[in-house]
Phi, psi and omega in degrees: 000123183282162176296326181297314188290321177298316186299312185298315180298326175301313180295321181296316185290328181283331179282328180307305176289334174298315180297310181304321176287000000 
């Protein structure tokens, strides 16, 4: 897993709860 992939996945996981709220 590259740093870029991990970074993108982090943003997605952080965005999920924000959208639900």
